[in-house]
C-alpha positions in Angstrom: -52.0 -49.3 -15.7 -48.9 -47.4 -15.0 -49.2 -43.6 -14.5 -53.0 -43.6 -14.0 -55.2 -42.2 -11.2 -58.9 -41.7 -10.5 -60.6 -38.6 -11.8 -61.7 -36.1 -9.1 -64.3 -33.4 -9.1 -61.5 -30.8 -8.8 -59.9 -32.1 -12.0 -63.0 -31.1 -13.9 -63.4 -27.8 -12.2 -59.8 -26.9 -13.0 -60.2 -27.5 -16.8 -60.0 -24.6 -19.2 -61.5 -24.1 -22.7 -60.5 -26.7 -25.3 -58.6 -28.8 -22.7 -59.0 -32.6 -23.0 -58.6 -35.4 -20.5 -58.3 -38.9 -21.8 -59.7 -41.5 -19.4 -61.3 -44.9 -19.1 -64.8 -45.4 -17.7 -65.8 -48.7 -16.1 -69.6 -48.7 -16.4 -71.9 -51.8 -16.6 -70.9 -55.3 -17.5 -70.4 -57.3 -20.7 -70.0 -60.9 -21.5 -66.7 -62.3 -22.9 -65.4 -65.8 -23.4 -62.3 -66.3 -21.2 -60.6 -69.7 -21.4 -63.6 -71.3 -23.1 -66.0 -70.0 -20.4 -68.5 -67.2 -20.7 -67.7 -64.6 -18.0 -69.2 -61.3 -16.8 -66.5 -58.6 -17.0 -66.7 -54.8 -16.3 -67.3 -52.8 -19.5 -64.4 -50.4 -20.0 -64.8 -47.5 -22.4 -62.0 -45.2 -23.6 -63.3 -41.6 -23.5 -62.2 -38.0 -24.1 -63.6 -35.4 -21.6 -63.6 -32.0 -23.2 -64.2 -28.6 -21.7 -65.6 -25.8 -23.9 -67.0 -22.3 -23.3 -70.7 -21.9 -24.1 -72.3 -18.8 -25.7 -73.3 -17.5 -22.3 -69.7 -17.7 -21.1 -70.1 -20.7 -18.9 -67.9 -23.8 -19.1 -69.6 -26.9 -20.4 -68.2 -30.4 -20.7 -68.7 -33.4 -22.9 -67.7 -37.1 -22.7 -67.0 -38.7 -26.0 -65.9 -42.3 -26.9 -62.3 -42.1 -28.0 -62.9 -43.7 -31.4 -63.9 -42.6 -34.9 -67.6 -41.5 -34.8 -67.8 -42.3 -31.0 -71.0 -41.5 -29.2 -71.1 -38.5 -26.9 -72.9 -37.3 -23.8 -73.0 -33.9 -22.2 -72.1 -33.4 -18.5 -75.3 -32.3 -16.7 -73.7 -31.8 -13.3 -70.4 -32.3 -11.5 -71.5 -33.7 -8.1 -69.4 -34.5 -5.1 -69.6 -38.3 -5.8 -70.9 -38.7 -9.3 -70.5 -37.3 -12.8 -74.1 -37.0 -14.2 -74.3 -37.3 -18.0 -77.2 -36.9 -20.5 -78.0 -37.1 -24.2 -81.0 -36.9 -26.5 -81.9 -39.3 -29.3 -83.4 -38.4 -32.6 -86.9 -38.6 -31.2 -86.1 -36.2 -28.4 -86.0 -38.9 -25.6 -83.5 -38.0 -22.9 -81.1 -40.7 -21.6 -79.1 -40.0 -18.5 -76.6 -41.8 -16.3 -74.5 -41.2 -13.2 -70.9 -42.4 -13.1 -69.1 -42.5 -9.7 -65.6 -40.9 -9.8 -63.8 -44.1 -8.7 -65.0 -45.6 -12.0 -63.2 -42.9 -14.0 -59.5 -43.4 -14.5 -57.3 -40.8 -16.1 -54.8 -42.1 -18.6 -51.5 -40.2 -18.5 
C-alpha cells in the first residue's frame, strides 16, 4: 500500500484524547480459494485505534474493527515489542492476545 508504515510504540504514546489511528492488523491465518486452490493467507483486519482519557485522568486505548458493530478490545499494555489486548465476554471470561508492532500497519 502506498503511504503506509508500521505502527511504533511511540505513535501510541504520542496520541492525545479522542485521536484515532486507522490501521491494518495481520493476525492469524484464514483459508481462501485462490485460482481454484484452497490456500492459507494471513488474516488482515481493518481497525481503528482510539485514545481516550479515563476517569482517573490516565490515557486508555481501544482497538476496534473498522466496520459497523465491529468487535473491540482494550489495550492492556504498550510493550516494547508487542501491543497486548484484552476483552471480556458476557460470562466474564477474559480473552487476551499479543500483536507484534511489525504486524500493525498505519493507513495514511
